[in-house]
C-alpha positions in Angstrom: 6.8 16.5 -4.1 5.0 13.6 -3.1 5.0 12.2 0.1 5.2 15.2 2.3 2.7 17.0 4.8 1.8 19.8 2.5 -1.9 20.8 3.0 -4.6 23.4 2.0 -5.9 23.3 -1.7 -4.3 22.3 -5.0 -3.4 25.8 -6.5 -4.8 26.3 -10.2 -1.9 28.2 -11.0 -0.6 24.6 -11.8 -2.4 25.2 -14.7 -0.1 27.8 -15.9 3.1 25.7 -16.4 2.3 25.1 -20.1 5.5 23.0 -20.5 4.8 20.6 -17.5 5.5 16.7 -18.2 5.0 15.2 -14.9 3.4 16.7 -11.7 3.8 14.3 -8.5 2.0 15.3 -5.7 0.7 11.9 -4.4 0.8 11.2 -0.4 -0.1 14.5 0.9 -2.9 16.2 2.3 -4.4 18.4 -0.6 -8.0 19.4 -1.6 -9.6 20.6 -4.7 -11.5 23.6 -4.2 -15.5 23.1 -4.3 -16.3 26.1 -4.5 -15.1 26.6 -8.0 -17.5 25.1 -10.9 -16.0 21.9 -11.5 -16.0 22.7 -15.5 -12.9 25.4 -14.4 -11.2 23.3 -11.3 -7.5 22.7 -11.0 -8.3 18.9 -11.7 -9.7 20.0 -14.9 -7.3 22.4 -16.3 -4.3 19.7 -15.3 -6.3 16.7 -17.8 -6.2 20.1 -20.5 -2.6 20.5 -20.1 -1.0 19.8 -23.8 2.7 18.8 -22.5 1.3 16.5 -19.0 2.8 12.7 -19.6 2.6 11.9 -16.0 -0.3 12.9 -13.4 0.2 11.4 -10.1 -2.3 12.8 -7.6 -3.2 9.9 -5.0 -3.4 9.4 -1.6 -4.8 13.0 -1.1 -8.6 14.2 0.0 -8.9 15.8 -2.8 -13.0 15.4 -2.5 -13.5 15.8 -6.2 -14.9 14.6 -9.1 -13.6 13.4 -12.2 -14.1 16.1 -14.4 -15.7 15.8 -18.0 -13.7 17.1 -20.8 -15.0 20.3 -23.3 -13.4 19.0 -26.3 -9.7 19.8 -25.5 -8.2 17.2 -23.3 -4.8 16.2 -23.3 -3.7 13.5 -25.8 -0.1 13.4 -24.2 -1.0 11.9 -21.0 0.4 8.6 -20.3 -0.2 8.1 -16.7 -3.0 8.8 -14.2 -3.0 8.3 -10.8 -6.0 9.2 -8.6 -5.8 6.2 -5.8 -7.1 6.4 -2.5 -8.1 10.3 -3.3 -11.8 10.2 -2.1 -13.2 10.7 -5.6 -16.6 10.2 -6.2 -19.1 10.5 -9.1 -19.2 8.4 -12.4 -15.9 7.5 -14.3 -17.1 9.9 -17.1 -17.4 8.5 -20.6 -15.3 10.8 -22.2 -12.0 9.2 -20.4 -11.7 7.4 -23.5 -10.4 10.5 -25.3 -7.2 9.9 -23.0 -6.0 8.0 -26.2 -2.2 7.7 -25.1 -3.0 6.9 -21.6 -0.8 3.3 -20.5 -1.8 3.5 -16.9 -5.2 4.8 -15.5 -5.6 4.0 -11.4 -8.6 5.0 -9.8 -8.7 2.4 -7.0 -9.9 2.9 -3.7 -12.3 5.8 -4.2 -16.0 6.5 -4.2 -16.5 5.6 -7.8 -19.9 4.9 -8.7 -22.3 4.1 -11.5 -21.3 1.9 -14.2 -17.9 1.2 -16.5 -18.5 3.4 -19.5 -18.2 1.5 -22.6 -16.0 4.7 -24.2 -12.9 2.7 -22.2 -12.4 0.6 -25.2 -10.9 3.5 -26.8 -7.9 3.4 -24.6 -5.8 0.7 -27.1 -2.0 1.8 -25.5 -3.8 0.9 -21.8 -2.0 -1.5 -20.0 -2.8 -0.8 -16.2 -6.6 -0.4 -15.7 -7.4 -0.6 -11.6 -10.6 0.7 -10.7 -10.4 -1.8 -7.4 -12.4 -0.9 -4.1 -15.0 1.5 -5.5 -18.7 1.1 -5.7 -19.3 0.4 -9.1 -22.1 -1.4 -10.5 -23.5 -3.3 -13.4 -22.1 -5.5 -15.7 -18.0 -6.1 -16.5 -18.2 -4.5 -20.4 -17.5 -6.4 -22.7 -15.8 -3.6 -24.5 -12.9 -4.2 -21.8 -12.0 -7.2 -23.9 -10.8 -5.0 -26.9 -8.0 -3.5 -25.0 -5.0 -5.5 -26.7 -2.6 -4.2 -24.6 -3.9 -4.6 -20.9 -1.6 -6.4 -18.9 -3.4 -5.6 -15.1 -6.9 -5.6 -14.6 -8.5 -4.7 -10.8 -12.0 -4.9 -10.7 -11.9 -6.4 -7.2 -13.9 -4.9 -4.1 -17.0 -3.5 -6.5 -20.4 -4.5 -6.4 -20.4 -5.8 -10.3 -23.2 -8.2 -11.3 -23.7 -10.5 -13.3 -20.8 -13.4 -15.3 -17.6 -13.4 -15.8 -17.3 -12.5 -19.9 -16.1 -15.0 -21.7 -14.0 -12.8 -23.8 -11.6 -11.8 -21.6 -9.3 -14.9 -23.8 -8.8 -12.0 -26.0 -6.2 -10.6 -23.7 -4.3 -13.8 -23.1 -1.2 -12.4 -25.0 -0.9 -9.5 -22.7 -2.7 -10.3 -19.4 -0.8 -10.9 -16.5 -2.8 -10.2 -13.8 -6.8 -10.2 -12.8 -8.8 -9.5 -10.1 -12.6 -9.6 -9.9 -12.6 -11.1 -6.7 -15.1 -9.2 -3.9 -18.3 -8.6 -6.3 -21.4 -9.8 -6.8 -20.6 -12.2 -10.0 -22.6 -15.3 -10.4 -22.7 -18.5 -13.2 -20.0 -20.7 -13.3 -16.5 -19.7 -14.7 -16.5 -19.5 -18.6 -14.0 -22.5 -19.8 -12.2 -19.8 -22.0 -10.7 -18.3 -18.8 -8.7 -21.0 -18.4 -6.8 -20.1 -21.9 -5.0 -17.3 -20.2 -1.7 -19.0 -20.8 0.6 -15.9 -19.2 -1.7 -15.2 -16.3 0.4 -14.7 -13.5 -1.7 -13.5 -10.4 -5.9 -14.6 -10.9 -8.3 -13.6 -8.0 -11.9 -14.1 -8.3 -12.5 -14.6 -4.5 -15.7 -13.5 -2.5 -18.0 -13.6 -5.5 -21.2 -16.3 -5.5 -19.7 -18.1 -8.6 -21.0 -22.0 -8.7 -20.2 -25.4 -10.4 -17.3 -27.4 -10.4 -13.7 -26.4 -11.6 -12.5 -27.8 -15.1 -9.2 -30.1 -15.4 -8.5 -27.0 -17.8 -7.5 -25.1 -14.8 -4.2 -26.5 -15.1 -3.7 -24.9 -18.4 -2.7 -22.0 -16.2 1.2 -22.8 -16.1 2.4 -19.7 -14.9 -0.1 -18.8 -12.5 1.9 -17.5 -9.3 -1.0 -16.5 -7.1 -4.8 -17.9 -7.5 -7.5 -17.1 -5.2 -10.7 -18.9 -5.4 -11.9 -18.8 -1.8 -15.2 -17.6 -0.8 -17.6 -19.0 -3.4 -20.1 -21.6 -4.1 -17.9 -24.1 -6.0 -19.1 -27.7 -6.0 -17.3 -30.9 -7.2 -13.6 -32.3 -6.7 -10.4 -30.7 -6.5 -9.4 -30.8 -10.1 -6.1 -33.3 -10.4 -4.2 -31.0 -13.2 -3.6 -28.3 -10.6 -0.5 -30.8 -10.2 1.1 -29.0 -13.0 1.1 -25.3 -11.8 4.6 -25.5 -11.1 5.1 -22.0 -10.7 2.3 -21.4 -7.9 3.0 -19.7 -4.6 0.1 -19.0 -3.1 -3.0 -21.0 -3.6 -6.9 -20.5 -1.7 -10.0 -22.9 -2.4 -11.1 -22.0 1.1 -14.8 -21.6 1.9 -16.5 -23.4 -0.7 -18.1 -26.8 -1.2 -16.4 -28.7 -2.7 -15.5 -32.8 -2.3 -13.4 -35.7 -2.6 -9.5 -36.1 -1.6 -7.0 -33.8 -1.4 -5.1 -34.6 -4.8 -2.0 -36.6 -4.4 -0.8 -34.4 -7.5 -0.1 -31.4 -5.3 3.2 -33.2 -4.6 4.7 -31.5 -7.7 3.7 -27.9 -6.5 7.0 -27.6 -5.0 7.1 -23.9 -5.4 4.2 -23.5 -3.1 4.1 -21.4 0.4 0.7 -20.5 1.1 -2.4 -23.5 0.7 -5.9 -23.0 2.2 -8.3 -25.4 1.5 -10.4 -25.0 4.6 -14.2 -24.8 4.9 -15.2 -27.3 2.6 -16.3 -30.7 2.3 -13.1 -32.8 1.6 -12.8 -36.3 2.7 -9.8 -38.5 2.8 -6.1 -39.0 4.1 -4.0 -36.2 3.8 -1.2 -37.3 1.1 2.0 -38.2 2.7 3.1 -36.9 -0.4 2.6 -33.2 0.4 5.9 -33.6 2.8 7.6 -32.7 -0.3 6.4 -29.3 -0.5 9.1 -27.9 1.7 8.5 -24.3 1.2 4.8 -24.7 2.4 4.9 -22.5 5.3 1.1 -21.9 6.1 -1.1 -25.0 5.5 -5.1 -24.2 6.5 -7.3 -27.9 5.9 -9.6 -27.0 8.8 -13.3 -27.4 8.6 -13.4 -30.6 6.2 -14.1 -34.0 6.9 -10.2 -35.5 6.5 -9.3 -38.7 8.3 -6.1 -40.9 9.1 -2.6 -39.9 10.1 -1.4 -36.2 9.7 2.2 -36.2 7.9 4.9 -35.6 9.9 7.5 -34.9 7.6 8.7 -31.9 5.7 6.9 -28.6 6.3 4.1 -30.7 8.2 6.4 -30.3 11.2 6.4 -26.4 12.0 2.4 -26.6 11.6 0.3 -26.3 14.7 -3.2 -27.4 15.5 -4.8 -24.5 14.0 -4.1 -26.1 10.2 -6.4 -29.4 11.0 -9.0 -28.2 13.6 -12.5 -29.7 13.2 -12.2 -32.5 11.1 -13.7 -35.8 10.9 -11.3 -38.5 12.2 -8.0 -36.9 12.2 -4.9 -38.6 14.4 -1.2 -37.8 15.0 1.1 -35.8 17.3 -0.6 -34.8 20.5 0.9 -31.0 19.9 -2.0 -31.0 17.1 -5.0 -31.8 19.6 -6.3 -34.9 17.7 -6.1 -38.8 19.1 -3.1 -40.5 18.7 -2.8 -42.7 16.0 -3.5 -46.7 16.7 -1.5 -49.4 15.2 -3.7 -50.9 12.6 -3.5 -54.8 12.7 -5.7 -57.4 11.1 -8.3 -58.5 13.1 -9.4 -62.0 13.0 -13.3 -62.3 12.4 -13.6 -64.0 15.8 -17.2 -63.6 17.4 -15.8 -64.5 20.7 -13.7 -61.2 20.3 -16.8 -59.7 19.1 -18.2 -60.3 22.5 -14.7 -58.8 24.4 -15.6 -55.6 22.4 -18.6 -55.6 22.9 -18.9 -55.8 26.7 -16.3 -52.9 26.6 -18.1 -50.4 24.5 -21.7 -51.1 26.8 -19.7 -49.2 30.0 -18.2 -46.4 27.5 -21.6 -45.7 26.5 -23.0 -45.9 29.7 -20.3 -43.3 31.5 -20.7 -41.0 28.1 -24.6 -41.0 28.6 -24.0 -40.0 32.3 -21.5 -37.3 31.4 -24.1 -35.9 28.9 -27.1 -35.5 31.4 -24.7 -33.9 34.1 -23.4 -31.4 31.2 -27.3 -30.8 30.5 -28.3 -30.2 34.3 -25.5 -27.7 34.3 -25.6 -26.2 30.7 -26.7 -22.6 32.1 -23.1 -22.6 34.1 -21.1 -20.8 30.7 -17.8 -21.1 33.3 -18.2 -24.3 33.3 -18.4 -25.6 29.9 -16.1 -22.5 28.9 -13.4 -24.8 31.2 -14.5 -28.0 29.7 -12.2 -29.9 27.0 -14.6 -29.8 24.4 -14.2 -25.8 24.2 -13.5 -25.7 20.6 -16.9 -27.5 19.4 -18.6 -25.5 21.6 -16.8 -22.3 20.3 -17.6 -23.3 16.5 -21.3 -24.6 16.4 -23.2 -23.0 13.8 -25.4 -20.1 14.6 -28.2 -18.8 12.3 -29.4 -15.4 11.4 -32.8 -16.4 12.9 -31.3 -17.3 16.4 -29.2 -13.8 16.1 -32.1 -12.0 15.7 -34.1 -13.5 18.5 -31.4 -12.8 21.0 -31.1 -9.3 20.2 -34.7 -8.6 20.1 -34.5 -8.0 16.4 -31.2 -5.8 16.8 -33.6 -3.6 18.7 -31.7 -0.1 19.5 -31.7 -0.8 22.9 -29.2 -3.5 22.5 -26.9 -1.6 20.5 -23.4 -1.5 21.8 -21.2 0.3 19.3 -20.7 0.9 15.8 -17.9 0.5 13.7 -16.0 0.7 10.2 -17.7 -2.1 8.9 -21.0 -2.4 11.0 -22.8 -2.5 14.4 -22.2 -4.5 17.7 -25.3 -5.4 19.4 -25.3 -7.1 23.1 -27.7 -11.0 23.1 -28.0 -13.9 24.8 -28.3 -17.1 23.1 -30.7 -19.8 23.8 -28.8 -21.7 26.0 -28.2 -18.7 28.2 -24.7 -17.5 26.9 -24.2 -13.8 26.8 -22.7 -12.5 23.7 -21.8 -9.7 21.5 -22.8 -9.6 17.9 -21.0 -7.9 15.4 -22.9 -7.1 12.1 -21.3 -5.8 8.9 -23.0 -3.7 6.6 -22.3 -5.2 3.4 -23.0 -2.0 1.8 -19.9 -0.5 2.7 -16.4 -1.1 1.1 -14.4 -3.7 2.3 -17.3 -5.0 4.5 -16.8 -8.6 2.9 -12.8 -8.3 3.6 -13.1 -7.3 6.7 -15.1 -10.3 7.4 -13.2 -12.8 6.4 -10.1 -11.6 7.8 -11.7 -11.3 11.3 -13.2 -14.8 10.8 -10.1 -15.9 9.8 -7.8 -14.5 12.5 -10.0 -15.0 15.2 -10.8 -18.5 14.9 -7.1 -19.5 14.6 -5.5 -17.4 17.4 -6.7 -18.2 21.2 -5.0 -15.8 24.3 -6.2 -14.6 27.0 -6.2 -11.0 26.2 -7.7 -11.4 22.7 -11.4 -11.5 22.1 -12.8 -15.0 21.7 -15.3 -16.1 18.6 -18.0 -18.4 19.7 -19.3 -18.5 16.0 -20.0 -16.8 12.5 -23.1 -16.6 10.8 -22.4 -16.4 6.9 -24.8 -16.4 5.0 -25.2 -14.5 1.3 -26.8 -11.2 2.0 -25.9 -11.6 6.0 -22.5 -11.6 8.1 -21.9 -11.4 11.6 -19.3 -12.6 14.1 -20.8 -13.9 17.7 -18.0 -12.7 19.9 -17.6 -13.1 24.0 -19.5 -10.1 25.9 -17.5 -7.8 27.3 -19.5 -6.3 30.3 -17.3 -3.1 31.1 -17.1 -1.9 27.5 -14.3 -0.4 26.0 -11.2 1.3 27.3 -12.2 4.6 25.3 -15.4 4.7 27.4 -13.9 4.3 30.6 -11.2 7.1 29.7 -14.1 9.7 28.6 -17.1 9.0 30.3 -18.0 11.9 33.6 -19.1 8.9 36.0 -16.2 6.5 35.3 -12.5 6.3 36.7 -9.5 4.2 37.0 -6.5 4.1 39.4 -3.0 4.2 38.6 -2.7 0.3 39.1 -5.8 -0.4 37.0 -4.6 1.5 34.0 -1.3 -0.3 34.2 -3.0 -3.8 34.4 -4.9 -3.0 31.5 -1.9 -1.6 29.3 0.3 -4.7 30.2 -3.2 -6.9 29.2 -2.7 -4.7 25.5 0.9 -6.0 25.6 0.9 -9.1 26.4 -2.0 -9.5 23.8 0.5 -8.1 21.0 3.6 -9.7 21.7 1.7 -12.9 21.4 0.3 -11.8 17.9 3.7 -10.7 16.9 5.8 -13.7 18.4 3.6 -16.6 19.7 1.9 -17.6 16.2 3.0 -19.5 13.8 2.9 -16.5 11.2 3.7 -12.7 12.9 0.2 -10.9 13.1 0.2 -7.3 12.5 -3.4 -5.5 14.2 -3.1 -2.4 12.2 -5.6 -0.7 14.2 -4.4 -0.7 18.2 -6.8 2.1 19.9 -9.0 2.9 23.0 -12.0 1.5 21.5 -10.5 -1.8 20.0 -9.5 -2.4 24.0 -12.7 -4.0 25.6 -12.9 -5.1 29.2 -14.3 -8.2 31.2 -16.1 -8.4 34.7 -12.7 -7.9 36.4 -11.2 -5.4 33.9 -9.2 -7.3 32.3 -8.5 -6.4 28.9 -8.9 -8.1 25.6 -8.0 -6.7 22.2 -10.4 -7.2 19.1 -11.5 -5.8 15.6 -8.8 -7.6 13.1 -10.9 -6.5 10.1 -7.7 -4.9 8.8 -5.1 -7.1 10.6 -2.3 -8.8 8.1 0.0 -12.0 8.3 3.2 -11.2 7.4 6.1 -13.4 6.2 8.3 -13.5 9.3 9.7 -10.9 12.0 9.5 -7.4 11.2 9.3 -7.8 7.7 7.5 -5.2 5.6 4.5 -5.3 3.2 2.7 -2.9 1.3 -1.0 -1.9 1.6 -3.2 0.8 1.3 -5.3 0.1 4.3 -6.5 2.8 6.4 -5.8 2.5 9.9 -7.4 5.3 12.4 -5.4 8.6 12.2 -3.7 9.6 15.3 -2.7 6.3 15.9 -1.0 4.9 13.0 2.5 4.9 12.5 4.4 7.4 10.1 5.7 5.1 7.8 2.1 3.7 7.6 0.5 6.7 6.7 3.1 8.2 4.5 4.0 4.5 2.5 1.6 1.8 3.6 4.4 -0.2 5.2 2.8 -2.4 7.5 5.1 -4.3 10.3 5.1 -5.3 14.3 6.6 -2.3 15.1 3.5 -0.2 13.6 1.8 -2.1 16.6 4.4 -1.1 18.9 4.0 2.8 18.1 0.3 2.4 18.1 0.4 1.0 21.7 3.0 4.2 22.8 -0.2 6.6 21.6 -2.6 4.5 23.6 -0.4 4.4 26.6 0.2 8.1 26.4 -3.6 8.5 26.1 -4.2 6.5 28.8 -2.5 8.2 31.5 -3.4 11.7 30.2 -6.9 11.4 28.9 -5.9 13.3 25.9 -6.6 11.6 22.3 -4.0 12.3 19.9 -6.7 14.2 17.6 -7.6 16.8 20.4 -8.1 20.2 19.2 -5.3 21.5 21.3 -2.9 19.7 18.9 -1.8 22.6 16.3 0.9 22.8 14.3 4.4 21.2 15.2 2.4 20.3 18.5 1.5 16.6 19.1 0.3 14.6 21.8 4.3 12.9 21.6 5.9 16.2 21.6 3.3 17.4 24.5 4.1 14.7 26.7 8.3 15.0 25.7 8.3 18.8 26.4 6.5 17.9 29.9 9.5 15.1 30.8 12.7 17.0 29.8 13.8 19.2 31.1 11.9 19.4 34.4 9.9 16.7 34.6 6.6 18.4 34.6 4.5 15.3 34.9 2.0 16.8 36.6 1.2 19.4 33.7 0.0 16.3 31.4 -0.9 13.4 33.4 -5.3 12.8 34.4 -5.3 14.8 37.3 -7.5 12.1 38.8 -4.6 10.0 39.5 -1.6 12.3 40.3 -3.5 13.7 43.3 -1.9 16.8 45.4 1.4 17.3 46.5 1.1 16.8 50.2 -0.6 13.1 49.4 1.9 10.8 51.1 1.9 8.5 47.7 2.5 11.7 45.8 6.4 11.0 45.0 5.6 7.3 44.0 2.9 8.4 41.8 4.9 10.7 40.0 7.9 8.3 39.4 5.3 6.0 38.2 4.0 7.8 35.5 7.5 9.4 34.7 8.6 5.8 33.6 5.0 5.0 32.1 5.5 8.5 29.6 9.3 7.3 28.7 8.2 4.1 27.5 5.5 5.5 25.8 8.1 7.8 23.9 10.2 4.8 23.6 7.3 2.6 21.8 6.3 5.5 19.7 9.5 6.5 18.2 9.7 8.1 14.9 12.2 5.5 13.2 11.1 1.9 13.4 14.2 0.6 14.4 14.5 2.6 17.3 11.2 1.1 18.7 11.2 -1.7 21.5 9.2 -4.8 21.0 6.0 -5.9 22.8 8.1 -8.3 25.0 10.6 -5.7 26.1 7.0 -3.1 26.5 5.2 -5.9 28.7 8.3 -6.7 31.1 9.1 -2.8 31.4 4.9 -2.6 32.6 5.5 -4.9 35.0 9.0 -3.9 36.7 7.1 0.2 37.0 4.0 -1.8 38.4 6.4 -3.7 41.3 8.4 -0.7 41.4 5.2 1.3 42.4 3.8 -1.4 44.8 6.8 -1.3 46.7 7.5 2.2 46.9 3.4 2.8 48.0 4.3 0.1 51.1 7.2 1.3 52.0 5.8 5.5 52.6 2.5 3.5 53.9 4.3 2.0 56.2 
């Protein structure tokens, strides 16, 4: 009975089903009765069912702990799946008594404490997922005794120490190892490169150090490898060219030096390559033109020079792939200087004289321009409109400067709090007003959210997307420095008693949002799904122009409306049905969220309003008002419709009816029935044009 809408308490009467072999109730809204002693809870007695083989309760708000056994725990259980179930407390020591267990999935919960060493007794275990919890301590060496283990996920915790060298004992079975987003230190043990059958390796977002060994080339079968966001140094190993099956590879945000190995030309299966934010130098090997399947390339923020290749996949890459390097040249569309033809220069002093005489005026002109800029440095609008915008935006800002600019992150400068941290108002030393988003690194997923927002906001530019000024990325402090939006969020404008908006203002704001989402879906080289469109993520500048913000859980997808699976939680009420039930992400999920926000903007009713109970929700409420008698006045914000006696009442009513029809078209239950954001933006423009025309006719 999985993937339904069951609510309420998981009944203890299930425990009377003595012949039960499989219980599948995942993806519902079931809880455990907290008033019953833990030893007698439903979960506890289910673990004792002698014939139970598979227990699947994941993706339910169980809000419980894993029960400790009383010696009669079932030895028949093969699979336990409690992922995303709000399970807290420790992993009990007697988990090792589930001697037949093949798969244990406790990921995306609130488990704390250490990983119990008794887990070594699960000798049949093939899959262990403890990812995205708050587990602490070292990775226990006892895991190395699980000789059948094929998948080990410990990412997204607070594990410390080094990577156990004994993991090499799992080399025959282990196919997937994920230790990313922890607090691991030290060097990678040489034995790790002996995992010769590994397919997926994730060590990202730790504090691992040292050079990468040439033995990395022993991972002949690896398909995905993420070593980003560490402190690796030295050169990129040439032996990586021998990993012929690799599809996704990232070394981003390390301290690597030297050239990009020409041996990469043999990675013919590669689709994703990220070497950004290092100290790489030399030229981009022209041999990389042979990587015909390469869809995403990021070489930004290095010290590369020379001509950017033009053949093969390079004809599809944008300027974002090469931004902020030393001296790259190439096509004008890449926002780099054109390459000059290199000719042999005779060592003639007379030619040198002409060169010097030409350089001096250039230096004088540059000095005059610098003086002019310094004189006007407080005029941010001038700076913002100069051709050097990208260099201004990506200057380094230290933690100390942010502390000073926000008066020590004083409460009086607090603009709001979100899922992963707090936002403060500040002013930099050169007079630029900023918003500082400080990430709470103790929260689950904060590191991932920071990296995601940095990546997204640094690579996309649109009038209606929030602009990033800089990132502050230190070991124990991470913050985004963003363009300040003086008028706050759409949510505040909707629900503050001393603020109001006209129909036209609301139409303009939602059209801005539609254009921003259209750009994310269709205007970037890889479609981006925002995943969390809601009024609090729509910010307004001085002129009430809307800017979409908060890309903490955004997703890059392969193309068009293709779907990927994720368990990332968006905001209840705004997420599309297929996202909530299956974790399916697509651009049409954003369209659904946009439709809900469109309804809320003109009704001033949240989708989670207490008036919506049972079968009634915001969508149904709107639909009932439109059909059959178009009673729009019963649902829209009373501030904008006015009285029937008003001269513009009919035009306002017709406008609001059109808006609500559009909102329903965006939020259709089935993804294939929703319109796209381009059509939504065009429709809003037509609605506004007709409304202005009708108002003008009435007034005349």
